[in-house]
N, C-alpha and C positions, 0 to 999 in steps of 0.2 A: 897445119891448122893451128891458129894461135889459141893458147889456153890462158884464160883470165883467172888469176888467183887472188883471193881475198883471205884475210886472217882475222878471226875474232876469238876471244876466250870461249864464248858460248855461242853456238849457232842454233837457231830454232827453225825448224822446217814447218811452216804453216803459220798463217797470221789471222786465224780465228780467235775466239775467246781464250782458248787454252794457250795458244802460242803467244798471244799478247800479254796474258797474265804472267807466263813464264819469263818473257822478255823484261817486264817491269821488275819483278822480284829479283832477277839476276842483275839488272842494271843498277838497282838501288844498292848493290854491294860495291859499286865503284868499278866494275869490270867492263870490258869491251864486249858488247852484245850485238849480234846481227840476226835479223829475221828474214827469212826467204819465203815469198809467197808466190803461188802459181798464177794468181790473178793480180788484181790491184788492191792495195791496202783499203780496207773498208768494204770489200766485196765478198768476204768470206760467208760461208753457209750459215754461220752463227746468226746472221740477221734474220733467218727464217724461223728462229726459235721465238715465237711471237707472244706466247701466253704469259710467261713470267719466270721468275727465279725462285725455286723452292728454298725457303729459309725460315726457321722457327723464330721470327721476330716477335710474335705475339701481339702485334698491333691491332689486329681485328679479332683474333681468338686468344685472349690472355692465358688460357690454360695450356697453350701449345708450348713445347720446349724441345730441345734436341733429342730427348729420349723418345718422344712421340714420333719425331721425324725418322729416327733410327728404326723404330719398329715398323713404320709404314714402308720404309725402303726395303727392309728385310722381307716383309710379307709380300710386297709387290714383286720382289725378285725370287719368290718361291724358295727362299732359304739358301740359294746358291751364291749370294753375295759374299765377297770377302768381308767378314765382319769388322775387321780393323778399318778398312776403307769406309764402310758404312758409318762407323762411329766417328771417324775423323771428319767425314763429309757433313754429318749432322751437327757436330759441334762447331765447326769453323764457318759454315755457310752464312750465318747472320753477320759475322764480322766482315766477310768479303762483300756482302751487300752494302753495309754501312760504309765500307771503304770506297765503293763506287760512288756513293752519295757525296762523300768528302771530295772526290775527284771531279764532281760536277754532274753526275747523272741526275736527270730530272724525273723522278718517279711520280706516279699518281698519288694523291694524298687523301688521307681520311679527314673527317670533319675537324679533328683536333690537330691536323697538320703532320701526322706521322706518315710514313711510307704505307700506301694502301696495299692490301693483299686480297687475292681472290681464290676461289675454290678450284680444284683440279682433281682429276680422277686418281683414286687410290690414296689421297691425303685425307686423313680424318679431320684435320682442322683447316681453316682458311689460311693458306700458307704462302701463296705465290706473290712476291713483290713484282709489280708490273708498271709498264708505261703504255697504257691503252692496250692495243694488240700489236705493238711495235717494240717490245722489250729488247729483243736481240739486237736491233738496230741501235738503240740507245746504249746498250752495253758495249758494242763495238766502237761506237763513236767515242765513248768515254775512255776506253782502254787505249785506242790508237792515239788520242790526244796526249794521254799520260806517257805512253811509250816514246813518242816523238819528243816530248819535253825533257825526257831523261837522256836524250841523245842516242837512242837505239837506231842503228843503221838498218834501213829497210830496202830489200832487193825485190822489186816487183817484176812479175812475169818471168820468173825463173822456175824451172822444173828440175827437181832433184831425182836422179834415176838410180843412185847407188850410194850406200854408206861405205866408206873405205876404212880399213883398219891400219894400224901402224905396222912397221916392218916385223914386229914380233908376232903379229897376228892375234894379240891379246886385248887390245883396246882400240876404240874408234879414234880416227885421226882427221877425218874430213867428210864432207858431203859433196858428191860430184853430180853434175847435171849440165843444163844448157839454158841459155837465155832465149826465151821464146821469140823475141824480136828479130834476132839474127840467126839463131840456131847454133851459135858458137859455144864451144864447151867452157865450163866454169868449174873451178874447185874452191870450196870454202874450207879452209883449214881451221880446225878448232880443237880445243882441249876437251870440250864436252858438247854433245849434240842432243837436242830434245826434239823428238818427233811429235808434232801436233797437227797431223795432216787430215784429221777428220775421218769420215767413214768410207763405205764402199758401195753406196746405193746404186751407182751406174751399172752394177752387175744385173740389175733388174730393169726391164723396159719401163714399167710404171713405178716412178719413184718421185719423192719430193725433194731430192738432193740437187746440189749444184753440179755442173759438169766436172768440177774439180775432184769430185768424190770417187776416185778410182782405186782406192785401197793402197795408195802409194806407201804410206808408213808401215802398215802391217806387212806388206810384201817385201819391202826393203829390209825390215827388221828380221824377217824369216831368213832371207838370203845371207845376212851377215851373222847369223847364229843365235838370234833371240827366239823366244817362244811366243806362241799365240794361245789364248785361253778363252773358253766359253763361246767358240765360234758358231755353234749350232743356233744361237739365239739372235735372230734377225727380227727387228720390230717393224711390223706393218701398221702404220698409224691408221686408225679406223676411218679418219675423215680426210680423204683427198678429193679434189674436184673430179667429177665424172664427165662433165660435158661443158663445152665442146671438146672433141678429141684432141685438139691442139694443146689443151692445157690439162689433160687427164693426168692425175697424180699430184697436181699442185696442192700444197698443204692448206688445209682449213683448220685453223688453230683450235685446240681443245678449249681455249677460252670461250668459244661460243657455247659449249655445253657447261662450262664453269659459271657462265653468266645466266644460265637458265634454259638454254636450247635443248630441245627434246628430239629423240629419233623416232621416226614412224615408218611403217611399211606402206605398201600400196593400198592396204585396207584402212589406212588411217590409225592403226594400232600402235601404241607405244610398246614395242615388242621387247625391250630390254628387261622388262619385268619377268620374262620367261627364261632369262639366262643368268640369274644370280648364282654364282658358284657357292658350294658349301662353305668355303673359307670366308665368305662375306655375308652369309645369312646372319641376320642380327645386327649388322652394322649398315645395311642398305635398306632404304624404303621399299616395301613390297606392295604398296598400293599407290595409285595415282593421287589419291587424296592426301596421303602423307608427303609424297614427293612435291605436291603443289604447296603444302604448308611450308616445307623447307625453302622452296623458291621464294615464298613470301616473307621469309626471315624468321620463321618459327625455330628457335634454337633447340626445342625439344624433339623436332622431327629429324629423321635420318636423311642423308643425301639420296638423290635419285640414282637408279641403276645406269643412267647415262654416264655417271661418273665412276663406273667400274674401271679397272685397269684396261689399258689399250689392247692387250692380247685378247681379253674377253669380248670387248666391243667389236673388234675386227672380225672375230670368228662369228659373232652373232649376225652381223650384217651379211657376211657371206652365206650363212645358213638361210636367212630370210630370202636372199636372191635365189638360192638353189631350190627353195620350196615354191618358187613362182610368185613371191610377194615383194619383189624388188621394185625400185623406182623405174621410171620410163627408160632410163639409159643404163640400168643394171647396178643400182646401188640402193641407198636408203635416203629418206628425206630428213634433213636436219632443219628443224623449224624453231626459230626464235621469234619470228614475227608475231605468232599467236601468244607468246609468253611475256614479251616485254614491249613497252611503248617505243615509238620511233626515236625519241630524244635519248633514251637510255642506250639503244643499240648504236646510234651514231657517236655517242660519247665513249662507250666502252669498246666498240669494235669498228673503228673507222677504217682500218686497213682491209677488213673483211668486206665491208660495205663497198669500198672502192674496187677490190678485187673481183667481186661477183658482178658489179655494175659494168666494169670495163671489159672483163674477159668472157662473161656468160650472158650479159644483158639481163641480169636478175637483180631486183631490188630486195635485199634481205629483210628490209623493214616491212615488206608486204607479202612475200612469198617464201616458201621453203627452198633450201639448197639441196642439190643432189650430191651425195658423198659416197665413197667407197674406199676400201683399204689401199694404201700406197706404201711402198718400201720407204722407211724413214730413218731408221737408226740401227747401228750394230752394237749390241750389248757386249759382244766379244771383241777382243783386240789383243794388243801386245801385253804379255804378262810382265808385270812390274812389281817392285817392292811397294807394299801399301803405304809406307811412310815417306820414302825418298823418291819414288817413281823411277828408280833405276831398273834397267832390265838385267838379264843374266850376262849381257855383254858389257864389259867395263866401259864406262863413260857415255853409254847410250841410255837416254831417258824417253819416256813417253807420257802424254797426258791428254785428257779430253776423250773424244770418241775413238781416237786411234788406240787408246789403252783399254784393257779389259779388267774386270774384277769387281767393280763397285756395284753394278746393276743386277748381277746374277742372271736370272732367266727372263727378266722383263724390267724395263726402266719406267719409273713413274714420270709423268709429265712434269716439267719444271726442274727435275733433278739434273738434266743435262747442263743447264747454265750454271747451277751451283757447283756441279762436278768440275767443269772446266775452270771456274774461278778458284776453287779450293786446291785442286791438284795441279793446275798450271802454276799457281803460286808456289806450291811445295817443290815442284820440279825445278823451277827457276832458283829457288833458295839453295837447294842441295847441289845442283850442278854448279851454281855460282860459287858456293863455298869451296868446293873441291877444285874448281878451275883456278881460283885465286891462289891456291897453294902450289900450283904447277908453274915452274919457271919457264919450261920450253914447250913448244908445240910438238906433238908426236910426229914422227917422220913417216912419209908414205913412199913406198918404193916406186922407182920409175916404171917397172914392169906392171905394177897395178894401174898406174895412171895410163899407160899406153893401152892396156886392155880395156879400160873404161872408155877411152876415146874411140877405140875400134868398135866397141859395142854400139856407139851412137851411129856409126856408119852402116851397120849391117843391112837396114832396109833398102838403102840406095844400091847396095851391091847385088841384091837379089834380082832375079829375072822379072820382067813385066808379067810373066805368066804365074808369078807367085801369088801369095794370099793377099787379098785386099783387107786392110784393117777394119773398115767399117762393116764389111760383110761378116767378118769373124765376130765382131762385137755383137752384131745382130743375132748370130747363131748362139753366142754366149747367153744373151738375155732370154732367148727362147728356151734354152736348156734350163736355166735357173728358175724361170717362171713355171715351167712344166714339171720339173722334178724336185726343186728345192724351194718351193714357195711356202705359202701359209700352211698347207696340209701336205704331209709327206708319208711315204711308206718305204719299206725295204727295197722292193722291186724297183720303184722309181728312183730312189737314191743311188742304187747300184748302176742303174742305166745312166743316170745323170753323171756319176763319176767317170764312167767309161767314156761318155761323150766329151766330158771336160778334159780328160787325159788326151783324147785325140786332138782337141783344139790346142792344147798346150804343145803337143808335138809339131803342130802346123805353124806355130808362131816363128819358128826359125826361118820360115819362107815368106814372112811378111815383106811386102814390097811398097816402096814410096818413090816418088819421082818429083822433079822440080827442085827449087832451092830450099834451104833450111828455114828461111825467114817465114814465120807464121804459117808453117806447113802443117795443116791440121792432120793430114794423113800420116805423115812421119811422126808427129807427136802422139797420135792415137796408138801407134805401134807399141810404145812403151807403157802407155796407160793400160792397154789391153793385156799385156803380159802380167802386170800387177793384178788386174781384175781376175784373171784366170787363176792365179795362185791363191788369192783370197777366196774365190768361189770354191775351189777344191778343198780349202780349209773348212769352209762352212759345210760342204757336203759330207766330207769324212767325219766331221764331228756329229752331224745330224744322223749319220748312219750308226755311229757307235752308241749314241744316246737312245736306247730302246725304251722310251717312255714319252709321255706328253707332259710338258712342264713349261709354264709361262708362254713365251712366244714360239716355242718348239712344239709342234703338234704332229704326232704320229698316228695315222688312222689304224695302223696295225698294233700299236701299243697306246691305247687311248687314255690310260691313267698314269699318274706319277708312280715312280718306283722308289720305295723307301731307301734301298741300297744306293741307287743312282743319285738320290737327293743328298748324298754325303760326299760326292766326289765331283771334281772338275776334270774335263778332258783337255790335255795339252798337246798342241801341234808344234812340230819342229821339222826342219829339213835336214836330210843326211844324204850327201852326194846327189842332190837334186830330187830325192824321193821323200815323200811325206812319212813322218813317223807320228803315231798317236799314242799317248800314254795317259795315265790318270794320276791324280793327286787328291788326297783328302782335304776337305775344306777345314780350315782352322776353326777352333772352338772360340766363341766370344768370351769376353771376361765374365767372371761369375755373376757380377751384378747384372750384366746385360743378358746373360743366359736365363737368369731368374725372371727378368722382365719379359723375355720372349715367351717363356713357358706360361707365365701368368696371363699374358695377352691371349695366348692360344686357348687357355682354359676358359677365359672370359668369353671368347668367341664361340667355343663349343656349347657353352651354357646359354647362348642366345644373345649375348651382348646387352647393350643398353640403348634406349632411344634418347 
């Protein structure tokens, strides 16, 4: 079988916002950069991040600054965020947004011509720079145009299955995989490799993710010796489509609530007033009267509880459904029709109008939407250095959703896009600088290459009586939703781990037939292996974290633990077995620690309206 070999100073796996940002900053240093994407350029899941980019530009709220953004991020993450990453993210986000504008991004505008910003859950100020409700699409369009203009080589429809080390076993040397068109093997030799593969939402049946989100980056990083962090924290976005079944889980942007949409149960009650956590008492409106004043533009009013963090809203909707107050098809009603005029909705939420009109036959300017939680985002991911994005494996970097640390126990809406811009940029800079200093490409042994090529063949060598990949994937999704979903307990997690380990052992029997060209069954075998390893990482971390915090909810440990609030759980692989350890969270700088304590004191005293 012919092996196609390409060489680039830096190879980036993934062509979403993080991968493209990394490619641009690396290419700007004059080195040879290649980017590998599983699908087509411009089709990355980043386009589904519709609401906006969180950055303290201060165009709508002049009092906003990076310190407020830092505090909101730390509070939203329940204190488990890496404080250095949260600081860097808050400081650098505005410049990354302005950079997009210089590269041609067309943002919505304020009356005086500045980039417009909107409200989002968990942000105390109007902070999200946006392009209607199609922000992710504009971001990808801008970044891909910039990357292509810099001469970045793009390899479309290639899947990477393995990261290879050099002959010493100490540093990365290449990314191995196959071309989806032909199924033929390919090796990308590189001095540095950046993983920007996105999340792992396909582990759950109801999700808002692209088919590409099969945990490839974290799983490959684990197998090559890197570590994962914060894996217990899986974000279920509170508003996914409910009906019809064919589109269940499709994302409904938080921008609907940011623009004034309200949540109601089957009794017509705005139920979120019943779910305000202690941490937000004083900063969230506790009456409809005040919430309506906020929606009308009263700056003295506090924002409505519909703009609480996603973990809180998702659990509230589930609770309403369990109490028999859900919508017709088992969710809640999201109503903007009664809150805003038709012209406003069509201007601010054109994609949502089109989505519901085409997929559900609903006119959101006249009737409410039905929504329910959908698996959306992984707060956990590959453990990296907060400043360089390098992993514990020399030459291997990660950024975007594939990396962990920034968001802690829960991500605020809008922080994903600023995350991938800030840390994709940093990964590209640091990988590029070090690649520039290397004269030669690391060498890969023939034995390792042969083993990688043999690995691609194993499903064809198995008997037809072996395991069917799509059937196993269905079993995986059932296990994850039943035992490792929004609500968890020790008995369920232990059962889930046992079932996942059985699935893992069965993957050696996965069977595929036919040719390699666009063979979905064969390709799913490798996706499934990655998904199972990531799912086990989630389940093991969730079992170890005996508390409820952010997106991780344990019915047997319903409150946060002070001691567990000071540590992170780290996952690694040793001889194919999972090891879990803990590490203390680093302390913020004195200035930032003082800010956090003052903000907490202010919160406890009731805050200000």
